[in-house]
C-alpha positions in Angstrom: 25.4 189.6 -4.9 22.5 187.4 -5.2 22.2 184.1 -7.1 18.6 182.7 -8.8 16.1 183.1 -6.3 13.8 179.6 -5.4 10.5 180.3 -7.2 8.8 179.2 -4.2 9.9 182.1 -2.6 8.5 185.8 -3.7 11.1 188.3 -5.0 11.3 191.0 -2.4 13.0 194.1 -3.9 13.7 195.4 -0.3 15.5 192.2 0.5 17.3 192.0 -3.0 18.8 195.6 -2.3 20.0 194.9 1.0 21.7 191.6 -0.2 23.3 193.4 -3.2 24.7 196.1 -1.2 22.8 198.5 -3.5 22.9 202.1 -1.9 19.3 203.1 -1.0 17.7 204.7 2.0 14.4 203.8 4.1 12.3 206.7 5.1 9.0 206.9 7.2 6.1 209.3 6.3 2.9 210.0 8.3 -0.3 210.3 7.2 -0.4 213.5 4.5 3.4 213.2 4.6 5.1 214.5 1.1 7.3 212.1 -0.3 8.2 214.4 -3.1 6.5 217.5 -4.9 5.7 218.6 -8.2 8.4 220.7 -9.8 11.0 218.8 -7.8 14.0 217.3 -9.6 13.5 213.6 -10.5 16.7 212.0 -9.4 15.3 208.6 -7.6 12.9 205.8 -7.8 11.0 204.9 -4.9 9.2 201.5 -3.7 6.4 201.4 -1.0 7.0 198.6 1.5 4.1 199.4 3.6 1.2 202.2 3.5 -0.6 203.8 0.6 0.8 206.8 -1.5 -1.5 209.4 -3.6 0.3 210.7 -6.8 -1.6 214.0 -7.8 -1.2 216.7 -10.0 -1.9 220.5 -9.8 -3.0 222.2 -12.7 -2.1 225.9 -13.4 -5.7 226.6 -13.3 -5.5 225.6 -9.9 -7.5 222.2 -10.3 -6.4 219.1 -8.8 -6.5 215.5 -9.9 -5.4 212.0 -8.6 -3.1 210.3 -11.0 -2.6 207.0 -9.1 -2.8 205.5 -5.8 0.4 203.5 -5.1 0.2 200.6 -2.9 2.5 198.0 -0.9 5.1 196.5 -3.3 5.0 199.4 -6.1 7.6 201.6 -7.7 6.7 205.1 -8.1 8.7 208.0 -9.4 10.1 206.2 -12.2 9.5 208.6 -14.7 12.9 209.9 -14.2 14.7 207.0 -15.7 13.1 208.0 -19.2 14.5 211.5 -19.0 12.4 213.4 -17.0 14.2 215.7 -14.8 11.2 217.3 -12.9 8.8 215.7 -11.3 5.2 216.1 -12.9 3.2 214.9 -9.7 3.3 215.3 -6.0 3.8 212.0 -4.0 1.6 212.1 -0.6 1.3 209.5 2.1 -2.4 208.4 2.6 -1.6 206.2 5.5 1.7 206.0 7.5 4.1 204.4 4.7 7.9 203.0 4.6 9.4 203.7 1.3 12.9 203.2 0.0 14.4 205.5 -1.9 17.0 204.5 -4.6 19.0 207.1 -6.7 18.5 206.9 -10.4 22.1 206.1 -11.1 22.0 203.4 -8.6 18.6 202.2 -10.5 19.8 202.2 -13.8 23.0 200.1 -12.6 20.8 197.5 -11.2 18.5 197.2 -14.1 21.5 196.7 -16.4 23.5 194.4 -14.1 20.5 192.3 -12.3 18.4 190.2 -14.6 15.6 189.1 -12.1 15.5 192.7 -10.9 15.1 194.0 -14.4 12.3 191.3 -15.1 10.4 192.4 -12.1 10.6 196.1 -12.9 9.5 195.4 -16.2 6.6 193.6 -15.0 5.8 196.5 -12.9 5.9 198.7 -15.7 3.3 196.7 -17.9 1.1 196.2 -15.0 1.0 200.0 -14.4 0.4 200.6 -18.3 -2.6 198.3 -18.1 -3.8 200.3 -15.3 -3.6 203.5 -16.9 -5.4 202.5 -20.1 -8.2 200.7 -17.8 -8.6 203.9 -16.0 -8.6 206.0 -19.2 -11.3 203.8 -20.5 -13.2 204.1 -17.4 -13.3 208.0 -17.5 -14.3 208.0 -21.0 -17.1 205.6 -21.0 -18.3 204.8 -17.6 -20.5 207.0 -15.4 -19.5 208.5 -12.0 -21.2 205.3 -9.9 -19.3 202.9 -11.8 -16.2 204.8 -11.6 -16.3 205.0 -7.7 -17.3 201.5 -7.5 -14.0 200.3 -9.5 -11.6 202.9 -7.5 -13.1 201.3 -4.0 -12.6 197.8 -5.5 -9.2 198.5 -6.5 -8.0 200.2 -3.3 -9.6 197.3 -1.0 -7.0 194.4 -0.4 -9.4 190.9 -0.2 -6.6 189.1 1.4 -9.2 187.2 3.7 -12.9 187.1 3.6 -15.4 189.1 1.2 -14.7 192.7 2.7 -11.9 195.0 3.2 -11.1 198.3 4.8 -10.3 201.4 2.6 -8.4 204.3 4.0 -9.2 207.2 2.0 -11.0 210.8 2.2 -14.2 211.5 0.0 -12.1 214.3 -1.5 -9.4 211.9 -2.8 -12.2 209.7 -4.4 -13.6 212.8 -6.2 -10.3 213.8 -7.5 -9.5 210.0 -8.6 -13.0 209.6 -10.5 -13.4 213.1 -12.0 -16.6 214.3 -10.2 -17.4 216.0 -7.0 -17.5 215.3 -3.3 -21.2 215.8 -3.1 -21.5 213.1 -5.9 -19.0 210.6 -4.1 -21.4 211.1 -1.1 -24.3 210.3 -3.0 -23.2 207.1 -4.2 -21.2 205.9 -1.2 -24.8 206.5 0.9 -26.5 204.5 -2.1 -23.8 201.7 -1.9 -24.2 201.6 1.9 -28.3 201.3 1.6 -27.3 198.2 -0.8 -25.1 196.8 1.5 -22.2 197.0 -0.8 -19.9 199.2 1.9 -19.8 199.5 5.5 -19.3 203.3 6.0 -19.4 204.8 9.6 -16.3 206.8 10.0 -14.4 204.3 8.2 -14.8 202.3 4.8 -15.2 198.9 4.5 -15.8 197.6 1.0 -17.6 194.2 0.2 -17.0 191.8 -2.7 -20.6 192.4 -3.6 -19.7 196.1 -4.8 -18.6 194.3 -8.1 -22.4 194.3 -8.9 -22.4 197.9 -9.4 -19.8 197.3 -12.4 -21.3 194.4 -13.7 -24.7 195.9 -13.9 -25.9 197.6 -17.1 
């Protein structure tokens, strides 16, 4: 089992699971690969080591909505820990993704016995809750143009420089912000004209796109 880690080194759940010899599996998914489907039994928690995963819901009326885009270093599928026995969403890889699967009972044991791991997971839940609240406010009070700008900025990883690539389809963006694909296309062209994004087959988002959110 691990002891307290040096704070200078980030806590990596994948490394921790190996060190603690906690049973888990690592699975690779191609783009559009299904991690789990709506209606499946909720019996495991997932951790995304690499790639991007889309969580979506299909309504009885035939409508689809994107609930979240999961990025590297995020947990997902954790609702099973709260008693949900059936998946309420479908998890689909957007890009080639490496996913760790931890059975529900193993996850619960780790949360009880490993304080450092438990702290990390609680921090994840709090951050996820904040994002959900921000998304709700965004949907209620902001127009489609600002919602699209916020979605693109949240998907961009500005690790180096003032621009970053984003791999996502316009249809998915439309489902994320609750509008039509034609409206997304209109605003994407507008952002490109203003120099906020580069869009020629692939999307490259610039930090200056923040001007759309800040402008009243």
